[in-house]
C-alpha positions as CSV (number, residue, x, y, z in Angstrom):
1,M,-80.9,-69.0,88.3
2,R,-80.5,-71.5,91.1
3,R,-77.3,-73.6,91.2
4,G,-78.6,-76.8,92.7
5,V,-81.3,-77.8,95.2
6,T,-81.2,-76.8,98.8
7,Y,-83.6,-77.1,101.7
8,Q,-84.3,-73.4,101.1
9,S,-85.9,-74.1,97.8
10,M,-88.7,-76.0,99.6
11,L,-89.5,-72.9,101.6
12,G,-90.5,-70.9,98.5
13,E,-89.2,-67.6,97.1
14,P,-87.4,-65.2,99.4
15,A,-89.4,-62.2,100.6
16,G,-89.5,-59.5,98.0
17,A,-88.6,-61.9,95.1
18,P,-91.0,-62.1,92.3
19,G,-93.3,-65.0,92.8
20,G,-94.4,-67.5,90.2
21,A,-96.9,-70.3,89.8
22,Y,-97.1,-73.5,87.8
23,V,-100.2,-73.5,85.6
24,R,-101.7,-75.9,83.1
25,L,-101.2,-75.0,79.5
26,G,-104.3,-73.9,77.7
27,E,-105.8,-75.3,74.5
28,G,-104.2,-72.6,72.4
29,T,-100.6,-73.4,73.4
30,I,-99.5,-76.6,71.8
31,R,-101.0,-76.0,68.4
32,T,-98.6,-76.5,65.5
33,R,-100.0,-78.9,63.0
34,R,-98.2,-80.8,60.2
35,K,-99.8,-78.6,57.5
36,D,-98.6,-75.5,59.4
37,A,-95.0,-76.8,59.2
38,R,-93.1,-75.3,56.2
39,K,-89.5,-75.3,57.3
40,E,-87.2,-78.3,57.8
41,I,-84.4,-78.5,60.3
42,S,-81.8,-81.1,61.1
43,V,-80.6,-81.9,64.6
44,E,-78.2,-84.3,66.2
45,L,-79.6,-86.6,68.8
46,S,-78.0,-88.8,71.4
47,K,-78.6,-92.5,71.3
48,P,-81.1,-92.4,74.2
49,Q,-83.0,-89.5,72.6
50,K,-83.2,-91.3,69.2
51,R,-84.4,-94.5,70.9
52,W,-87.0,-92.6,72.9
53,L,-88.3,-90.9,69.8
54,R,-88.4,-94.1,67.8
55,E,-90.2,-95.9,70.6
56,A,-92.7,-93.1,71.0
57,V,-93.5,-93.2,67.3
58,E,-93.8,-97.0,67.3
59,L,-96.1,-97.0,70.4
60,S,-98.3,-94.2,69.0
61,G,-101.1,-94.4,66.4
62,D,-100.5,-94.3,62.7
63,G,-101.1,-90.5,62.7
64,I,-98.0,-89.7,64.8
65,D,-94.6,-89.4,63.4
66,D,-91.3,-88.1,64.7
67,G,-91.9,-84.7,63.1
68,Q,-95.1,-84.3,65.1
69,I,-93.4,-85.2,68.3
70,V,-90.6,-82.7,67.7
71,R,-93.1,-80.0,66.8
72,V,-95.0,-80.6,70.0
73,M,-91.8,-80.4,72.0
74,I,-90.8,-77.1,70.4
75,D,-94.3,-75.7,71.0
76,L,-93.8,-76.7,74.7
77,G,-90.4,-75.0,74.7
78,M,-92.0,-71.8,73.4
79,E,-94.1,-71.7,76.6
80,L,-91.2,-71.8,79.0
81,E,-90.4,-68.6,80.7
82,I,-86.6,-68.6,80.1
83,D,-84.4,-65.5,80.1
84,W,-82.7,-66.4,76.8
85,A,-80.4,-63.3,76.9
86,V,-78.5,-64.6,80.0
87,L,-77.8,-68.0,78.7
88,A,-74.2,-68.7,77.5
89,S,-73.9,-72.4,77.6
90,G,-75.7,-75.7,77.0
91,R,-75.3,-76.4,80.8
92,G,-77.1,-73.1,81.6
93,L,-79.8,-73.9,79.1
94,R,-80.5,-77.3,80.6
95,E,-80.6,-75.8,84.1
96,A,-83.0,-73.1,83.0
97,V,-85.3,-75.7,81.4
98,R,-85.2,-77.8,84.6
99,D,-86.0,-74.8,86.7
100,S,-88.9,-73.8,84.4
101,V,-90.7,-77.2,84.2
102,M,-92.6,-79.6,86.4
103,V,-93.7,-82.9,85.0
104,H,-96.7,-85.0,85.9
105,R,-95.8,-88.5,87.1
106,R,-98.4,-91.2,87.6
107,A,-98.9,-92.4,91.2
108,A,-97.1,-95.6,92.1
109,E,-99.6,-98.5,92.2
């Protein structure tokens, strides 16, 4: 796992290192529906996380609730190629997720 960003990261993987590619997720990946959800969990959120979740629900249509957003985020997490066996801390987990994901940003107007 990388420990920060360097100019070398822009050059790509070193020779002999296993390569990778960022790909779009297929239709069959984010698929858990409300009626498929049978188990409840409880999580602690930070104030910004709770605010974001509340705002996302408020801005979405009537058919979207906080549970649906959390299920989608878990489905997304299931698609990440993370070596769970080597993780030993929250810091390592956050770094592994950052290394595993690219996000789409809208172009500045």
